[in-house]
C-alpha positions, 0 to 999 in steps of 0.5 A, a space after each residue: 489452527 494457526 491464524 494466517 496474518 497479513 500485514 505491513 511491516 516496519 520499525 517503530 521509526 518507520 511507522 512513526 514517520 508514516 503517520 507524521 506524513 498521515 500516510 496510514 490507513 484506518 483499520 489496516 494492521 502493521 507489524 512493528 519488527 523492532 517491538 515484534 508488536 502488531 499494531 492497527 491504523 486507527 487514522 492517517 497519523 494514528 497507530 494503535 497496540 493490538 497483540 504484544 509480543 507476549 501473547 505470541 510465542 514466535 513471529 515467523 516470516 514464510 512465503 505462501 508456499 512455505 506456510 502451505 507446506 506447514 504440517 500443521 502450524 504451530 497455534 502460538 506462532 504468528 505467520 506473516 505471509 512475506 510474499 502477499 504484501 509488500 513490506 512497509 512503504 515510506 511514501 514520498 508526499 505530492 500534491 497534484 493540481 495538474 497533470 504530471 509524469 510520475 518517476 519511480 519510487 514509491 509516491 502518494 499523490 494528493 490529486 486536487 479535482 476541484 477545478 479540472 481533470 488530472 492525468 497522472 503519467 505512471 513511471 516510464 521505468 518503475 522498479 518492481 514493488 513501486 507503489 503509487 496511491 492516489 488519494 482525492 484531496 477535494 472529493 470532486 473526482 466524480 466530476 473531474 476525473 483522474 486518469 492513470 496513463 499506463 506509460 506502456 505498461 498494464 494497469 491490472 491486466 489491461 493494456 489501457 489507461 485507468 481512470 477514476 471517475 468515481 468517489 474514493 473512499 481512502 486511496 487507491 493503490 498500484 504496485 508494480 509487478 516487474 515480472 508481468 510488467 503489470 501495475 497491480 491493484 493493491 
């Protein structure tokens, strides 16, 4: 039986730029498309090789529906399910110390929670696939909460703002789905 592998993808340059911005996640898989090599994040700024191209006869991009229709899948082919995980994101990093409103695009908010609660208003006109990633730079979110104001959209299907009030391990991420006008948990 073939292995189905869901991974973010990008060229070596894109993944290198994400590493330089400390935007990788430990344990998260990446497909380096220009080298046909799989890698895994070892930390926010480091990626390590997992599988070389000689270990896989082919890499094929399919939707989940296309993969489900294979009978049987080839066990020497690595199938990347393209509609399950968004393409590799290059995130614009901002440091947030006071309440702000975001514009559209992919953004990583390093939120300072040391002295006060912060409200981040999500974009008024997000594009399909926009990513918002939140990290707690001070580790004080249990005391000084981070509120994500939905700005007319839903968050996780709920028509309510979302409050982060417990310690974050890694990042909290939302991806916008234009068809449902919903910010989905990523």
